[in-house]
Phi, psi and omega in degrees: 000130177231130174240143179206147177293143180292146178239208185289175180277003179283188181288324179293131182097356178252174183235069172295159179298141177299121183286344176288333193297317180303320179293313187284325185279345180254015176076020181256010173291158179241094179269178182306316184289355180265014185244050178294147174228166183296328183258019186295130172239166188237148180250133169238144188244128173279124184244149183299138171261359179254141179284329181201116184195159167270144176274100182289319179203156181214108184252122186240359188301316182295322178296321182294335181276351182294131179304135181096350179273127178267325183200147169232124186234147173240181182303319181296323178296320181292320178297318179298332179275003176101008180294140178251154182285162172268158184215140180286348176064014179267140173272184175303146014272009177291143177289147178293141181200125171230149181212154181273168177298321172244145181295144179226130176077323186213141174243149188227011167194152176293122183113352180294135183285134181234344177200161180219146178242135171250126183215172183288343175213160178295324180297315179295319180299318180289326174298321180295326178302325181293342183265355178277132181256126181238133175245119181257140165258101187295143174238159182297134177284161178230104186242121178095135184296319182295318178294323183293339180264359180289146175303136179086358178296144176300145182261125179291321176234092186304331181296340177281332186077008182196166171263000178280112183280328187205136177223137178205147178210157180201155179198149173288153188299328186264017187297308183300316181295321181293320177295318182294327184270351185296136178299330181225145178215153168212158171238143182211160172243121177244148181228135166255120189275163186285131177222178178226147182295323173055056172300149182303318174263122178291177177294158178181163179204154177223126184238147173219142183246128178255103182293338179292321180257351184064040186234138176258128173249125183239118169269129182212141175279068187250143175281345186223075186298324182291316178293326176298320176303316180301312184293313181297320178299317180295313183293323181276355180071036182242153169290154181298331179294343180267006181233127172243128177247131177238125173256109180281199173304141184237131178273060179089148178225303174058027180093332178301326181263015172280330180284158179252112195269158172304320186295324177296320176294321178301318179300315178298317179296316183288329175297318180288320182290323184264339185073012180246160170284126185233146182226137169240126176236123182294129174273176188293325178294317176298320180299321184277332188245345189217032179245255180221117172266176182204169167079353188288093180221148171239133181242122172261116194244139170231124183232143174238139184210166184257185184293338180270359180091011177278126179282121185264332183202145181216126175237133182226126169261120184255122172254115182250119178277112182271355193061203173283114192280043178268068185223128179250121352287169191293152178287358177288343183306307178301322180294322176296322176294321179305306186291334181279350183239018184295332181282343176057227181264024188243148178268077180274116188298319183232132184210148178204160181208154171233129184244126172238117175259123196240135176275134176224166183270061177223174181303143179305144179251133181205227191281136166211144184328121185110325168047065175088340181285324177301323180294315179294316184295320179300313181295314182297318180289326175295322176300314180298320179294321179293321177299313180299316181296317184292330181261003183055044177251156176292137181302327179289326177297314180299319179295318178303319185286347181249357185299153170303133178291165182290336181229145000278167170232130358289151177278137176259120177292170184293343176248023173091002180298140180258102185259100177266087182234162176286181180290129185275327181304311178298331176295318177295320177302316182291324176299317180299323182280304184293324180279358179054050187299312181297320179295322179293324176296322178293319178296323179299314180298319179294320180295319179297323178296332179269004179083020178253147190252089183252141180218158178242141174230141179234156183216134177242109189244129163246110189255126172284132180226164177048060186302139173260114187228074182289128171059033178275156174297149183091356172064035174260115181254194181237029179250162170214156183237151172211146171236143179226133172232129169264115188279171186302336178273005177090356180270153188249143176242123182246133175234135185230160180268354173279170183222121180283141170240024181124006186272010176071035176300323182298332180271307188294315180291330174294323177298317179296313182294319181300314180295317183291326179276339184080024182253158174298146182303321184289352177271358186246128174243150182234135178229152179209178167084017181228118183290345175281349185273331181220150177302318181200158175200158185260357176081190184243119179189162172062030179049050189250351193294312181293320181293311188271303179291321177300318177295319179296320177296317178300317180298309182296319180295322178299321179292319178293319179299323177295320176299316181296321180295319181295317180293315180299319180297319180293336179269358181076024181266157180274104180236099179293157181296324180226165175092180187288149172258150174289145180305323181295318180293317180299317180294318181297316179297315182294321181296316179294319183300323184264327192246341184231064185299337180291345179263001180286153177294156181304135178085352181279136175280146176296155176089170177227087183214152175204145172241133181234139171250124186247134178231101182285352181281350183275114178237338180074010182266002175273159177305124182079010183078192175107196187268142180263352177059022183255164177275175165258140190246139175244146179239145182212129175250127189233140176234133177230134173245134182228161166235135183243136171265104184293339180287324182250342185082003180290141180241132174242125179276120183271328184199150173213134183221142179222131171256117193238134172241100178243033177072205179299124184267115181284313183218101184303323181292320177295319178300312179298321179295319177296318178296318180297315180295317178296320178298319179300318178293324176295324174299317178301315180300310187287323191252342191222316197269143168193133170272122184239150176234151171283164176302339179273003179084014178272130179293135180258003179231098182239355175218173178282000167282335182261337183241104189269130179244157183289153172250177181302327181289345180269346191243124178282164169284121182279124176280125188241128172243124183259128179234084189288130166240110182303139175283176180265013176267166181304126181094342180073017185279159167224146177284158179205008187295343182251001187303313185299318184285335177286316186283325192298309184301318180296316181291320181293313180297320176299320179293319179296316178297320178299321180295321185263005184300327177298340179270355182081016180282131178235135182252129182237010176221170177286357179278109167243040181286154186304313182296321180292318180294319179300319179294320179294319179296316179296320179296332177283353175097005181269137173227148183288149174267110183304336183285335185242343186286138170218143184290161177297000000 
């Protein structure tokens, strides 16, 4: 169920059918694997089986002799061919680190690439891998951030003298005094466990080299094709003009495909070295063990609060496990977001944090939907629940007493964040009403009387979206580009620098363009994912598409509409400043603009086209004007009701409700779908999923038999109520694609703990998995009564 206030009669605010769906649902999408060519060859990668070792020897001669093998390459071969190393591009306090496309001399996690085979088929390439002989000199593994910082721990990079890759800290001046003076205090350890984004289609790339033009074309399932072009060009020693990147249809990304991988660079190098079209497609084991993990953080928390439940001071030491940090861009990004969002939607007077990003001998940790915010949100919401429990207050009451006040707007966070959000109190009121909070409390009491373990969890989220990152290392900026052309038949073609992975960009951005141009929605088409179509674009990440690409489309459409108005006026046609144009008028203007230049007004350029660069970070509210470097913020209040079987640890979600303010709503159905999908992933994190390693650094999850994901039966339909407060950026949009996954784990864990609170069970991690809950219940001394127990 989705409710939203009615808007204008235009396309924006309505829910036309997703125009992508007929293609994707009938098997007519064109994914990476659908681009076979006559000369296509396949790449298989030999990956380390050691967690930490020196490469004593690597023999490839026998593999190279296998029929069907075109090439077998090691790190030295790539360097000889001109390959350049990758670099995280971070300055101090990050430790210096460069790494090759293939590991040389030393491996630092199971799954690290050390050799590659190019063959006429994937089967032959994988057979050749079996013929490569590797001799390892094993070194001690380093598993877990806390263990890696212990005295005497093996060093992953001895030249650093430590396993701490990055350290940063900050605090408000009165933090220590506020903690000392607080009437109540507690210390806790919270953990967000390691998971993986697991898109249905793994990472992959296909490269071809044209010796006639000296140009490399790379197809990649990448969220950021333009930045990938930059990285591949650098590693391959080519100018950017010699590299074209095309991102076709993508079977999910979730941040995993935001990074620029060694393997994508390897494909470009091998295409040039062999002169053949070559493809690497990640299999499921590679996806689970050698791609991008996320969320592995431990938080040591100290909180001070008063008798009314107001949090007066909060100090958090964050230990972020980066795995082996050979990831471009660096895995410190999510951890930096974590510490910058610890206060959430609350006015905590004094706050401070210390961040340690730690290298370990496990798969690199980086982006996954939410990008550091789920870890912060989990800790902050657990703090609110602990305060409520210790004072015997309702969790919703404690949250109300800590919310950001209504004034001033924008609210300035304690570290200068500019939070332009709507009023939070009415959102909580609506959650209480729409979520039937009082009724659920009554049902909970009735269920307990019947011997059933029902609990409620609430979450108050202020989510940063569409980050503005001017001139940051890693070349992530805060601009976006769009081009619009109205063609001679009056129909419009829109090209954007963002890249859809299933979020309905072709529909939503067309709605924005159609309204701004005054054309029928069916006259507007949207394309993305080709670096030859636009000079640059920043891709899709950080819930930025509606804010950034939507703003760029509005800018470009406004310019084209102005051209149309000028031409129409000179022709004596009725062209209103805003609103729809008649099809006849639009066609006449377009025909004259392209084909009858002699009828154009003086000074008018032929054609109807515009390119816009949009920067949502410019507000002019800083001294002297300029960029504020702040995000756009979305708010969401979430309620989850669960029932827990203490005998088995199984959790059944009975209800989920979210009151969401994501600014101007372009397409309510798409918004609800994004929230539903993110919530489903949050259910997986809280109830089922975990990437685990042995103490020796061996991955224990290499197939979907080992890594359990939710099915439709595990995920409820989330009831969504939309309360739009327009943002102050162009279009009034706010991002929301990550809201569900940020809110869900905190709300679910809170609900599970509430259900089991009569047993004294307390949850301090994002794991509410059946085995973990069963162990906690047994440790609390409860055992089932066979005479009365029945499973959920």
